[in-house]
C-alpha positions in Angstrom: 0.0 0.0 0.0 1.3 3.5 -1.0 1.9 6.3 1.5 -0.9 8.2 -0.2 -3.4 5.4 0.5 -2.3 5.1 4.1 -2.8 8.9 4.6 -6.2 8.6 2.9 -7.2 5.9 5.3 -6.0 7.9 8.3 -8.0 10.9 7.1 -11.2 8.8 6.6 -10.9 7.3 10.1 -10.5 10.7 11.7 -13.5 12.2 9.7 -15.7 9.2 10.6 -15.0 9.4 14.3 -15.4 13.2 14.4 -19.0 12.7 13.4 -19.7 10.2 16.2 -18.2 7.2 18.0 -18.1 4.1 15.9 -17.5 0.3 16.1 -14.7 -1.2 14.0 -17.4 -2.7 11.7 -18.9 0.8 11.1 -15.4 2.2 10.4 -14.8 -0.6 8.0 -18.0 0.2 6.2 -17.0 3.8 5.8 -13.6 2.7 4.5 -15.3 0.6 1.9 -17.3 3.6 0.7 -14.1 5.7 0.5 -12.4 2.9 -1.4 -15.0 3.0 -4.1 -14.9 6.8 -4.2 -11.2 7.0 -4.7 -10.7 3.8 -6.7 -8.3 2.3 -4.1 -8.4 -0.5 -1.5 -8.6 1.0 2.0 -9.7 -2.2 3.8 -8.0 -2.7 7.1 -7.5 -5.7 9.4 -7.8 -5.3 13.2 -4.1 -5.5 13.6 -3.5 -2.8 11.0 -6.2 -0.6 12.5 -4.4 -0.6 15.8 -1.2 0.5 14.0 -3.2 3.2 12.3 -4.4 4.6 15.6 -0.7 5.0 16.7 0.2 6.6 13.4 -2.7 9.0 13.7 -1.7 10.0 17.2 1.9 10.6 16.1 1.2 12.4 12.8 -2.0 14.4 13.7 -1.8 14.5 17.5 -5.3 13.0 17.7 -5.9 10.3 20.3 -8.4 7.5 19.4 -9.4 5.2 22.3 -11.9 2.3 22.7 -14.8 3.2 25.0 -15.6 -0.1 26.7 -19.0 1.1 28.0 -20.1 2.1 24.6 -18.1 -0.6 22.8 -17.1 2.0 20.3 -14.0 4.0 19.3 -13.9 7.7 20.1 -11.6 10.5 19.1 -10.5 13.3 21.4 -12.7 16.4 21.1 -9.8 18.9 21.5 -7.7 19.5 18.5 -4.2 20.1 19.9 -2.1 21.2 17.0 -3.0 23.9 14.5 -0.3 22.6 12.1 -1.7 19.1 12.3 -5.2 20.3 11.6 -4.0 22.2 8.6 -2.0 19.2 7.4 -5.1 17.1 7.5 -7.2 19.8 5.9 -4.7 20.2 3.1 -4.7 16.4 2.4 -8.5 16.2 2.5 -8.6 19.1 0.0 -6.1 17.5 -2.3 -8.0 14.2 -2.3 -11.3 16.0 -2.9 -9.9 17.5 -6.0 -8.5 14.2 -7.3 -11.5 11.9 -6.6 -12.5 11.4 -10.2 -12.1 13.3 -13.4 -15.7 12.6 -14.2 -16.8 14.8 -11.3 -15.0 17.9 -12.6 -18.2 19.2 -14.1 -19.6 19.5 -10.6 -16.7 21.7 -9.3 -16.3 25.4 -9.8 -12.9 26.7 -8.8 -11.9 30.3 -8.0 -10.4 31.8 -11.2 -7.8 33.6 -9.1 -5.0 31.6 -7.5 -2.3 32.7 -5.1 0.8 34.0 -6.7 4.4 33.8 -5.5 4.3 30.2 -4.2 7.2 29.3 -6.3 9.4 30.9 -3.6 7.6 29.2 -0.7 9.9 26.2 -0.2 13.0 28.3 -0.7 12.0 30.8 2.0 10.9 28.0 4.3 14.4 26.4 3.9 16.0 29.7 4.7 13.8 30.2 7.8 14.5 26.8 9.1 18.2 27.1 8.7 18.5 30.8 9.8 19.9 32.0 6.5 19.8 35.6 5.3 17.7 36.1 2.2 18.0 38.9 -0.5 14.6 39.7 -2.0 13.8 41.3 -5.3 10.7 43.1 -4.3 8.2 45.3 -6.0 5.5 47.2 -4.0 2.1 48.1 -5.4 3.1 51.8 -5.2 6.4 51.7 -7.2 7.1 50.1 -10.6 10.8 49.7 -9.8 12.0 46.6 -8.1 14.3 47.0 -5.1 16.7 44.7 -3.3 15.8 43.9 0.3 18.3 42.2 2.5 16.4 40.3 5.2 16.5 37.9 8.1 13.4 35.7 7.4 11.4 34.8 10.6 8.2 33.0 9.5 5.6 32.8 6.8 2.1 34.0 7.5 -1.2 33.2 5.7 -4.1 35.7 5.5 -7.1 35.4 3.2 -5.5 32.8 0.9 -2.3 34.9 0.4 1.1 34.2 1.9 3.5 36.8 3.4 7.0 36.7 4.6 7.6 38.3 8.0 11.3 39.3 8.1 13.7 41.9 9.6 14.8 44.4 7.0 18.5 44.8 7.6 18.5 48.3 6.2 16.6 49.8 9.1 16.4 46.7 11.5 12.6 46.7 11.5 10.3 43.8 11.1 8.3 44.1 7.9 5.7 42.1 5.9 6.5 41.1 2.3 3.7 39.6 0.1 5.0 36.5 -1.7 3.2 37.7 -4.8 5.3 40.8 -4.9 8.6 38.9 -4.6 10.1 38.5 -8.1 13.2 36.6 -7.0 15.1 35.4 -4.0 18.8 34.7 -3.2 19.4 32.5 -0.2 22.8 33.5 1.1 25.1 31.4 3.3 25.1 34.1 6.0 23.6 32.9 9.3 21.5 35.0 11.6 20.4 34.6 15.2 16.7 34.3 15.9 15.6 37.0 18.5 15.6 35.4 22.0 14.1 38.2 24.1 11.3 39.1 21.6 9.4 36.5 19.6 8.5 38.1 16.2 5.3 36.1 16.2 4.1 38.0 19.3 3.9 41.1 17.2 0.9 39.5 15.5 -0.8 37.9 18.5 -3.4 40.7 18.6 -3.3 41.5 14.9 -6.0 41.1 12.4 -4.3 40.4 9.1 -0.7 41.1 8.2 -0.2 44.4 10.0 1.7 43.7 13.2 2.0 45.8 16.3 3.6 49.2 15.9 6.0 50.3 18.6 4.0 52.0 21.3 0.7 50.7 20.2 -1.5 48.5 22.4 -4.3 46.1 21.5 -7.8 47.5 22.3 -11.0 46.0 23.5 -13.5 46.0 20.6 -17.2 45.2 21.0 -19.2 44.5 17.9 -22.9 43.8 17.4 -23.9 41.6 14.4 -27.3 41.0 13.0 -28.7 37.6 13.7 -28.1 36.4 10.1 -24.6 37.7 9.9 -23.8 36.5 13.4 -24.4 32.9 12.2 -21.3 33.2 10.0 -19.2 34.9 12.6 -20.0 32.1 15.1 -18.8 29.4 12.7 -15.7 31.4 11.5 -14.3 33.6 14.2 -13.0 37.0 13.3 -10.0 36.6 15.7 -8.6 34.1 18.1 -9.5 36.4 21.0 -13.2 36.4 20.1 -15.7 36.0 23.0 -19.4 35.9 22.7 -21.2 38.4 25.0 -24.8 38.2 23.8 -26.3 35.6 21.5 -30.1 35.9 21.2 -32.9 36.5 18.6 -31.8 40.2 18.2 -28.0 40.1 17.9 -24.7 38.4 18.2 -22.4 40.6 20.3 -18.8 39.7 20.5 -15.7 41.1 22.1 -12.2 41.1 20.6 -8.7 42.3 21.7 -7.0 43.6 18.6 -4.8 46.3 17.2 -7.1 48.7 15.3 -5.4 48.8 11.9 -6.3 49.1 8.2 -6.9 45.3 7.7 -9.3 45.2 10.6 -11.2 48.3 9.6 -11.5 47.1 6.0 -13.0 43.8 7.3 -15.6 45.6 9.4 -16.6 47.7 6.4 -17.1 44.6 4.3 -20.0 43.6 6.5 -21.9 46.7 5.6 -25.1 47.1 7.7 -24.5 43.6 9.1 -22.4 44.9 12.0 -22.4 47.9 14.4 -19.4 49.0 16.4 -20.3 49.4 20.1 -16.9 50.4 21.3 -14.4 52.0 21.3 -15.6 55.4 20.3 -12.6 56.1 18.2 -13.4 53.1 16.0 -17.0 54.1 15.7 -15.9 57.5 14.3 -13.5 55.8 11.8 -16.2 53.4 10.5 -18.9 56.2 10.3 -16.5 58.4 8.3 -15.7 55.6 5.9 -19.4 54.9 5.3 -20.0 58.6 4.7 -17.3 58.7 2.0 -18.7 55.6 0.4 -22.2 57.1 0.4 -20.9 60.3 -1.4 -19.7 58.1 -4.3 -23.3 57.4 -5.3 
């Protein structure tokens, strides 16, 4: 059996048990359906199934145990690792797109696809090995390309786009570089030391999007009131990791966030139109009101 088929079986087992606890026979029935769907043999013996459980725990950090009172297998409810979750998600997506060519007529893909991913693995290599990188970079505001000498810290995803977070060696500040604006990279042999006293990722802990904290700025408490209809989406896909639900009734969904109030966040709020009302802070209310006034004047 190929590695792909093993990973496919792991994925099918996890997805089955996330729905509800199941007996081995029920799991085998689901694997049989998956086999027909993908055109491969995912059947498993009891001995192999036990090895699969160990592999799933090791690879995806998901623990599957047999509940003797229910006489069924259960998977832990808490997902421990974001990376493991995204790994499973990526594999599920890949297999969904490769199920059967005959199903292509039932799929409609976004016509736009992320750019700049040709440099993804090279940058990841430089980050892992702490190697300085020279970037050929072109901003949206200037036609000329410029050379940026950087210490690459990590790659960040936002709205299906990838960004490099790196220290610009010209002014020693941490900046964000869109991978779609990088026209070429040179991975040097110069080593750099990762900051010990300040973790660059912490600059984005309270950020919405790709704009990190600015020196002297502090995250603010933001309270938003969504319409019932819009609130259904916000509950299933949180705006930010700090999101807390304050009110959830037939009139509104009211949430609280702790974020830096920056361009990306304001733009997101404006995209909801009349589906959201800013309750506090007052400064954000003024910004959103003024933006809506300017938009109204366009019509």
